C-alpha positions in Angstrom: 96.2 125.8 102.3 97.9 123.1 104.3 96.6 122.4 107.8 99.2 122.1 110.7 99.9 118.4 111.4 98.9 117.1 114.7 98.9 113.4 115.8 95.6 111.7 116.3 94.5 111.0 119.8 93.1 107.5 120.2 91.4 106.9 123.5 90.4 103.2 123.6 92.5 100.4 124.9 95.1 98.9 122.6 94.0 95.8 120.8 90.3 96.4 120.8 90.4 97.5 117.2 91.5 93.9 116.2 88.3 92.3 117.3 86.8 92.4 113.7 89.9 90.6 112.3 89.4 86.8 111.8 91.2 84.9 114.5 93.5 83.1 112.0 94.9 86.5 110.9 95.6 88.0 114.3 99.2 86.9 114.4 99.9 89.1 111.4 98.0 92.3 112.4 99.5 94.6 115.0 97.4 95.7 117.9 95.7 99.0 117.4 93.1 101.2 119.1 89.7 101.8 117.7 89.6 105.1 115.8 87.7 107.9 117.5 84.9 109.8 115.8 86.8 113.1 115.5 89.8 111.5 113.8 87.6 109.5 111.4 85.7 112.7 110.5 89.0 114.5 109.7 90.1 111.7 107.4 86.7 111.6 105.7 87.1 115.4 105.1 90.6 114.9 103.8 89.4 112.3 101.3 86.2 114.1 100.3 88.0 117.3 99.4 90.4 115.6 97.1 89.3 115.4 93.4 92.4 113.5 92.2 93.6 111.3 95.1 96.9 109.6 94.9 97.1 106.5 97.1 100.2 104.6 98.1 99.8 101.3 99.9 102.1 98.9 101.7 102.2 95.6 103.6 99.7 96.8 106.1 97.0 96.5 103.4 97.7 92.8 103.1 98.1 91.6 106.6 94.3 91.4 106.9 94.4 89.0 104.0 96.7 86.7 105.9 100.0 87.8 104.4 102.7 88.7 107.1 104.8 91.8 106.7 108.4 92.6 107.6 108.5 95.5 110.0 105.4 95.6 112.2 106.3 95.8 115.8 106.0 92.4 117.6 104.4 90.5 114.7 106.5 91.3 111.6 109.1 88.9 110.2 112.0 90.9 111.6 110.5 90.9 115.1 109.6 87.2 115.0 112.6 85.6 113.4 116.2 86.2 112.4 115.3 85.4 108.7 115.9 88.1 106.1 114.6 88.4 102.6 116.7 87.4 99.6 119.2 90.1 98.5 119.3 91.0 94.8 123.1 90.5 94.5 122.9 87.1 96.3 120.3 85.9 93.9 122.2 87.0 90.8 125.6 85.7 91.9 124.8 82.4 93.6 123.2 79.3 91.9 122.8 77.8 95.4 121.0 80.8 96.6 118.6 80.7 93.6 118.0 77.0 94.3 117.2 77.7 97.9 115.0 80.6 97.0 113.0 78.7 94.4 112.6 75.6 96.5 111.1 77.7 99.3 109.0 79.7 96.9 107.7 76.5 95.2 106.5 75.2 98.5 104.9 78.4 99.6 103.3 79.4 96.2 100.0 77.4 96.5 99.1 79.1 99.8 100.5 82.6 98.9 98.8 82.7 95.5 95.4 81.8 97.0 95.2 84.9 99.2 92.3 87.2 98.3 91.7 90.9 98.6 90.2 92.2 101.8 87.8 95.1 102.5 90.6 97.7 102.2 91.5 96.6 98.7 87.8 96.5 97.6 87.2 100.0 99.0 90.0 101.5 97.0 88.7 99.8 93.9 85.3 101.4 94.5 87.0 104.8 94.9 88.4 104.3 91.4 85.1 103.4 90.0 83.6 106.5 91.5 86.4 108.7 90.0 87.8 109.6 93.4 91.1 107.7 93.1 93.3 109.2 90.4 96.2 106.7 90.8 97.3 103.9 93.2 100.9 102.9 93.7 101.5 99.8 95.8 104.8 98.6 97.3 103.2 95.1 97.6 104.0 92.3 95.2 101.0 90.0 96.1 98.7 91.1 93.2 95.8 91.7 95.6 95.0 95.1 94.2 94.8 93.5 90.7 92.6 90.7 92.1 90.3 93.4 93.5 89.9 94.9 90.0 92.1 98.0 90.4 93.1 99.4 86.9 94.8 102.7 87.7 97.6 100.9 89.3 101.4 100.8 89.4 103.1 97.8 91.2 106.2 99.7 92.2 108.2 96.7 93.2 106.7 94.3 90.6 104.6 91.2 91.2 105.4 87.7 92.3 102.7 86.4 89.9 105.1 87.1 87.0 108.5 85.7 86.2 111.2 87.3 84.1 114.3 85.9 82.3 117.4 87.8 83.2 118.9 86.9 79.8 116.3 87.7 77.2 113.7 89.6 79.3 110.8 87.3 78.5 107.9 87.5 81.0 105.8 84.4 81.9 103.1 83.6 84.4 104.3 82.2 87.8 101.7 79.4 87.6 103.4 78.1 84.4 106.7 78.0 86.3 105.1 76.1 89.1 104.1 73.3 86.7 107.7 73.2 85.4 109.0 72.8 89.0 106.6 70.0 89.6 107.6 68.2 86.4 111.3 68.5 87.2 111.0 67.4 90.8 108.7 64.4 90.9 108.2 63.1 94.5 110.2 66.0 96.0 108.9 66.9 99.4 110.1 68.9 102.4 108.8 69.9 105.8 108.0 73.6 105.6 108.0 76.2 108.3 106.0 79.5 108.3 105.3 81.5 105.2 107.3 84.7 104.7 105.9 88.0 103.4 106.9 87.4 99.8 105.5 83.9 99.5 108.3 81.6 100.3 108.5 79.2 103.3 111.3 78.4 105.7 113.2 75.2 104.7 116.4 73.8 106.1 119.2 73.8 103.6 119.5 70.1 103.5 115.9 69.9 102.2 116.8 71.9 99.0 120.0 70.1 97.9 118.3 68.1 95.2 115.7 70.6 94.1 116.0 71.3 90.4 115.5 74.8 89.0 114.5 75.3 85.3 116.0 77.8 83.0 114.3 80.1 80.5 112.7 78.1 77.7 113.7 80.7 75.1 117.3 81.4 75.9 118.4 79.2 78.8 118.8 82.3 81.0 118.2 82.7 84.8 114.6 83.0 85.9 113.7 85.5 88.6 110.3 86.8 90.0 109.5 90.1 88.3 110.0 91.9 91.6 112.5 94.3 93.0 114.6 92.4 95.5 116.3 94.1 98.5 119.4 95.9 97.3 118.0 96.4 93.8 116.5 99.6 92.4 113.1 100.4 90.8 113.1 100.9 87.1 113.7 104.6 86.2 110.8 104.7 83.8 108.4 103.4 86.4 109.6 106.0 88.9 109.1 108.8 86.3 105.7 107.5 85.5 104.6 107.6 89.1 106.0 111.1 89.6 103.9 112.2 86.6 100.7 110.7 88.2 101.6 112.4 91.5 102.0 115.8 89.8 98.4 115.4 88.5 97.1 114.7 91.9 95.8 117.1 94.6 96.1 114.9 97.7 98.1 111.9 98.9 96.9 109.1 101.2 99.4 106.5 102.5 97.6 103.3 103.6 99.4 100.5 105.5 103.0 101.5 105.0 105.7 102.6 107.3 107.4 104.2 104.2 110.8 103.0 105.5 112.0 102.1 102.0 113.2 105.1 100.0 111.6 103.9 96.7 108.2 104.9 98.2 109.3 107.6 100.6 110.7 109.7 97.6 107.1 110.3 96.4 106.1 111.8 99.8 109.1 114.1 99.7 108.0 115.2 96.2 104.5 115.8 97.4 105.7 117.8 100.3 107.9 119.9 98.1 104.9 120.8 95.8 102.6 121.4 98.8 100.3 118.4 98.0 98.6 117.5 101.4 99.4 114.1 102.8 97.4 111.8 105.2 98.7 108.6 106.6 96.7 105.6 107.7 99.0 103.0 109.4 99.4 101.2 112.7 102.6 102.6 114.3 105.1 105.3 113.4 106.2 105.9 109.8 109.2 107.6 108.2 106.9 110.3 106.8 104.8 111.3 109.9 106.4 114.7 109.9 105.2 115.4 106.4 101.6 114.6 107.0 98.8 116.9 108.1 96.9 113.9 109.4 98.1 110.6 110.9 95.7 107.9 111.8 96.8 104.8 113.6 94.3 102.1 112.8 93.7 99.1 110.5 93.2 99.8 106.8 90.2 97.5 106.6 88.6 99.1 109.6 88.8 102.6 108.2 88.8 102.5 104.4 85.5 100.7 104.2 83.6 103.4 106.1 85.0 106.7 104.7 
């Protein structure tokens, strides 16, 4: 039986919950209140009564690892800058856009690829080991769940650590492409700005004019990260696979996602249709709050490590 949804009441002053976050990451983590004991107990009960827990994660999982997100109020990319992520159609149609994208990505890759899982990622991996977590779907492309050792995992939007050829479909490691970039662009340097959520940095257009981009070694085709860019759609087989894992589950926990993108939201609609209970752990409002029996506004790392 589903419980009536009611919003959690958090009594402490905003921002105090951020005290445990390393100072270097504070610019990426939205302010939140410390979770109260009653709300924590309700979430613990929700998780403990599940025998096949389906978890969906978003960018709020990775901000505590030092990776900024897009939508967080005040600290997300959209709030801080007028920059917008690469659109799928722009990447496909424009060689100049691909040159700009890869130059920025090349500069940002060493830092982006060095990020490590935080306590939230590690907690979910332990849930899997204990048999609590049935399946995890992440909207993130940063490979942090894989680095934490998660096996029952679907990377819904792909992963920046893999590169695909749009011609022949060949998949290769992103690190291998980094070496090809370096070989093709000896001595190329540019002054980089801040790192964006998907790993690229901000460069002025004149800095990328002479940056050379390699083609597929096998067929000479266009190379693209194996990720779903904005404006593209998730592979139908992947969506079907996730729906099947959801149907096998008896509860859904959303962690660190505003669920604004339909590719993830659709699974919560499906869970609601089949009366699978939903809990949400996210700082700030989400698109699916009205579908949840429990909403907790707190950091993932603060909460998942203690429930």
